[in-house]
BAFI-3210 file (N, C-alpha, C; in Angstrom, 3 decimals, decimal comma, padded with zeros to 6 digits):
// residues 114
n [1|2|3|4|5|6|7|8|9|10|11|12|13|14|15|16|17|18|19|20|21|22|23|24|25|26|27|28|29|30|31|32|33|34|35|36|37|38|39|40|41|42|43|44|45|46|47|48|49|50|51|52|53|54|55|56|57|58|59|60|61|62|63|64|65|66|67|68|69|70|71|72|73|74|75|76|77|78|79|80|81|82|83|84|85|86|87|88|89|90|91|92|93|94|95|96|97|98|99|100|101|102|103|104|105|106|107|108|109|110|111|112|113|114]
n.u [096,064|094,409|095,688|096,039|096,615|095,710|092,992|092,334|092,909|091,058|088,696|088,712|088,278|085,664|084,197|081,923|082,616|085,356|088,088|090,806|092,939|092,306|092,241|094,955|096,076|095,188|096,329|099,022|099,570|098,473|098,767|096,988|093,555|093,384|095,587|094,797|092,470|093,525|094,520|093,795|090,658|090,879|093,496|093,394|091,594|093,152|095,119|093,623|093,053|091,743|090,803|087,977|084,912|086,055|085,449|083,134|084,218|086,000|084,130|083,024|085,280|085,646|083,327|080,654|080,651|083,248|083,854|081,910|082,733|085,264|084,579|083,201|085,285|087,002|085,434|085,457|088,201|088,570|086,982|088,403|090,821|090,769|090,765|093,240|093,897|095,483|095,336|097,122|098,545|100,096|101,655|102,286|104,642|105,097|104,433|105,068|107,717|108,394|106,020|105,439|106,680|105,003|102,562|099,969|097,491|097,855|098,775|097,876|095,628|095,367|096,465|095,456|096,435|097,318]
n.v [083,888|085,750|088,396|088,188|090,477|092,513|091,904|092,415|095,165|096,212|095,389|096,884|099,446|099,206|099,387|101,243|104,587|104,283|105,541|106,430|107,362|106,305|103,585|103,224|103,663|101,433|099,376|099,928|098,830|096,294|093,503|091,740|090,532|088,560|089,046|091,485|090,768|089,109|090,824|092,728|094,441|096,966|097,656|097,943|100,058|102,012|102,369|103,687|106,049|109,266|109,168|109,757|108,488|106,233|104,209|103,028|102,067|100,127|098,342|097,434|096,203|094,013|092,706|091,237|092,835|093,288|090,686|090,292|092,286|091,332|088,987|090,060|091,579|089,517|088,353|090,422|090,548|087,969|088,189|090,056|088,810|086,962|088,871|089,791|091,786|093,034|093,606|095,486|095,754|097,306|095,314|093,555|091,965|093,203|095,817|099,245|100,526|103,196|104,542|104,435|106,575|108,679|110,839|109,567|110,553|110,992|108,657|105,742|103,154|100,809|099,500|099,246|097,190|096,432]
n.w [083,940|086,300|088,297|091,813|093,306|091,638|091,606|094,289|094,423|092,529|093,740|096,108|095,083|094,314|096,589|098,560|099,074|099,031|097,583|095,406|097,115|099,675|099,007|098,356|100,874|102,236|100,665|101,042|103,487|103,607|101,694|100,648|100,736|102,641|104,311|105,337|106,738|108,652|110,434|113,397|113,674|114,833|114,252|111,481|111,324|112,559|110,597|108,743|109,877|110,004|107,442|105,363|106,563|107,856|109,793|108,695|106,351|107,325|108,356|105,943|104,839|106,482|106,139|104,157|101,950|100,904|100,099|098,096|096,309|095,623|094,275|092,063|090,945|090,194|088,172|086,296|085,672|084,620|082,338|080,884|080,307|077,973|076,020|076,032|077,848|080,523|083,998|086,182|089,422|092,288|093,598|091,604|089,428|086,979|087,353|086,849|088,508|088,842|089,140|091,807|092,917|092,723|094,259|096,416|095,630|092,949|091,843|090,059|091,142|089,867|086,713|083,360|080,820|077,475]
ca.u [095,580|094,328|096,524|095,326|096,817|094,801|091,626|092,171|092,865|089,773|087,643|088,712|087,678|084,229|083,549|081,342|083,425|086,803|088,664|092,210|093,816|092,004|092,712|096,410|096,389|094,962|097,320|100,345|099,742|097,928|098,954|095,906|092,420|093,688|096,477|093,981|091,541|094,289|094,821|092,638|089,902|091,411|094,728|092,978|091,028|094,275|095,762|092,737|092,748|091,656|090,121|086,525|084,131|086,983|084,780|082,251|085,084|086,468|082,991|082,941|086,446|085,485|081,999|080,392|080,855|084,538|083,740|081,153|083,574|086,316|083,940|082,960|086,591|087,453|084,673|085,973|089,534|088,393|086,427|089,440|091,950|090,752|090,993|094,655|093,988|095,944|095,202|098,292|098,504|101,430|102,411|102,589|106,033|105,156|104,058|106,173|108,154|108,457|104,719|105,430|107,217|103,915|101,662|098,814|096,396|098,168|099,159|096,736|095,548|095,543|096,708|094,940|097,454|097,019]
ca.v [083,848|087,104|088,688|088,415|091,876|093,322|091,643|093,134|096,596|096,525|095,186|098,052|100,575|098,954|099,622|102,566|105,530|104,021|106,092|106,132|107,607|105,312|102,290|103,181|103,524|100,022|098,560|100,179|098,041|094,945|093,124|090,862|090,550|087,636|089,757|092,503|090,146|088,522|091,930|093,162|095,567|098,220|097,951|098,436|101,388|102,907|102,661|104,575|107,199|110,524|108,975|109,924|107,272|105,138|103,113|102,355|101,343|098,923|097,415|096,824|095,350|092,783|092,170|090,588|093,785|093,013|089,387|090,523|093,082|090,437|088,107|090,853|091,908|088,294|088,238|091,434|090,116|086,798|088,648|090,812|087,942|086,523|090,038|090,109|092,994|092,707|094,646|095,415|096,489|097,596|094,110|092,743|092,104|094,068|097,179|100,195|100,987|104,658|105,058|104,508|107,873|109,655|110,995|108,665|111,196|110,986|107,302|104,855|101,948|099,703|099,865|098,337|097,122|095,507]
ca.w [085,321|086,850|089,453|093,076|093,703|090,824|092,087|095,545|094,118|091,892|094,739|097,001|094,382|094,186|097,875|098,733|099,828|098,902|096,363|095,135|098,266|100,711|098,502|098,528|102,308|102,570|099,956|101,620|104,705|103,473|100,296|100,210|101,651|103,741|105,240|105,989|107,681|109,763|111,347|114,190|113,106|115,379|113,505|110,163|111,556|112,825|109,303|107,984|110,718|109,270|106,158|105,488|106,783|108,134|110,500|107,736|105,420|108,020|108,378|104,608|104,630|107,253|105,878|102,874|100,853|100,266|099,411|096,858|095,411|095,125|093,289|090,854|090,359|089,525|086,918|085,362|085,228|083,753|081,058|080,163|079,941|076,568|075,167|076,275|078,658|081,872|085,012|087,060|090,683|092,798|093,984|090,428|088,966|085,796|087,756|086,670|089,835|088,894|089,579|093,266|093,317|092,667|095,403|096,373|094,902|091,528|091,410|089,841|091,988|088,922|085,320|082,366|079,768|076,382]
c.u [095,565|095,159|095,678|095,458|095,873|093,361|091,367|092,059|091,523|088,617|087,562|088,009|086,173|083,471|083,081|082,251|084,922|087,256|090,137|093,091|093,565|092,453|094,222|096,791|096,207|096,054|098,741|100,624|099,315|097,995|097,846|094,727|092,656|094,585|095,699|093,120|092,242|094,635|093,586|091,967|090,468|092,682|094,396|092,411|092,130|094,967|094,934|092,381|092,787|090,989|088,624|085,853|084,988|086,291|083,862|083,074|085,596|085,342|082,845|084,081|086,321|084,127|081,880|080,617|082,175|084,495|083,007|081,987|084,703|085,770|083,725|084,276|087,160|086,744|085,188|087,325|089,446|087,857|087,469|090,556|091,896|090,991|092,433|094,828|094,352|095,695|096,340|098,054|099,924|102,246|102,766|104,009|106,160|104,762|105,240|106,552|108,176|107,115|104,650|106,000|106,147|103,161|100,521|097,668|096,612|098,446|097,910|096,782|095,792|095,777|096,100|095,942|097,048|098,304]
c.v [085,276|087,238|088,871|089,864|092,786|093,128|092,403|094,635|096,989|096,385|096,379|099,235|100,412|099,245|101,067|103,438|105,303|104,532|105,729|106,283|106,581|103,927|102,165|103,002|102,075|099,159|098,769|099,254|096,582|094,532|092,220|090,989|089,642|088,307|090,816|091,862|089,383|089,575|092,260|094,371|096,903|098,646|098,524|099,845|102,409|103,305|103,630|105,836|108,486|110,396|109,196|108,562|106,049|103,953|102,329|101,548|100,063|097,893|096,706|095,842|094,010|092,132|091,550|091,530|093,539|091,686|089,542|091,290|092,236|089,489|088,846|091,228|090,691|088,076|089,210|090,996|088,906|087,196|089,391|089,913|087,463|087,659|090,531|091,458|092,558|093,899|094,429|096,247|096,540|096,359|093,217|093,009|093,039|095,515|098,117|100,834|102,508|105,273|105,202|105,826|108,962|109,701|109,992|109,252|111,152|109,584|106,455|103,668|100,730|100,279|098,806|098,360|096,093|094,895]
c.w [085,880|088,125|090,712|093,557|092,927|091,282|093,378|095,290|093,498|092,880|095,684|096,346|094,192|095,485|097,977|099,596|099,754|097,546|096,265|096,374|099,368|100,272|098,665|099,988|102,748|101,943|100,466|102,804|104,576|102,008|099,757|101,176|102,860|104,777|106,009|107,072|108,802|110,813|112,169|113,532|113,569|114,648|112,127|110,301|111,817|111,522|108,468|108,759|109,887|107,916|106,360|105,647|107,089|108,803|109,558|106,730|106,059|108,098|107,036|104,373|105,346|107,019|104,506|101,689|100,136|099,516|098,077|095,834|094,824|094,059|091,978|090,172|089,627|088,202|085,862|084,803|084,304|082,383|080,228|079,629|078,490|075,576|075,276|076,972|080,067|082,782|085,995|088,308|091,235|093,153|092,803|089,950|087,761|086,099|087,541|088,021|089,947|089,311|091,097|093,782|093,328|093,997|095,289|095,551|093,385|090,970|091,168|090,812|091,119|087,536|084,420|081,216|078,718|075,908]
res [x|x|x|x|x|x|x|x|x|x|x|x|x|x|x|x|x|x|x|x|x|x|x|x|x|x|x|x|x|x|x|x|x|x|x|x|x|x|x|x|x|x|x|x|x|x|x|x|x|x|x|x|x|x|x|x|x|x|x|x|x|x|x|x|x|x|x|x|x|x|x|x|x|x|x|x|x|x|x|x|x|x|x|x|x|x|x|x|x|x|x|x|x|x|x|x|x|x|x|x|x|x|x|x|x|x|x|x|x|x|x|x|x|x]
***
C-alpha cells in the first residue's frame, strides 16, 4: 500500500514552481493535503511568505492542480510497488530521522528505496 505521505510529497514536487525547499515548507506545517485544505488560504500563504510565486503556489494547492498531481503520484507509487520500490517521505515510520538534521535545501523530500 503506497504511503499517503509519499503521495503528498511527490504531488507537491509535480506542481509548477514547487521545488525541494518550498515542498519542505509545506510539509513542515501540513502532513496531508486534507490538513492543508482545512487551513485558511491566508494561513497557507503565510507559511510560504517569501517563497517565489507563493500566491500562485497557494492557488495550485487549493485548485485542481494538486488533485491532478495526487492522482499521478498515486499512479507512480502503484507502478513502483510490484517492483518492490518504496517511496518514503518524512512522516513515514521508515524515514531515516537523521535526514531531518539537514538543511531544507539539502534534505530530500522523498526517498526511493528497494
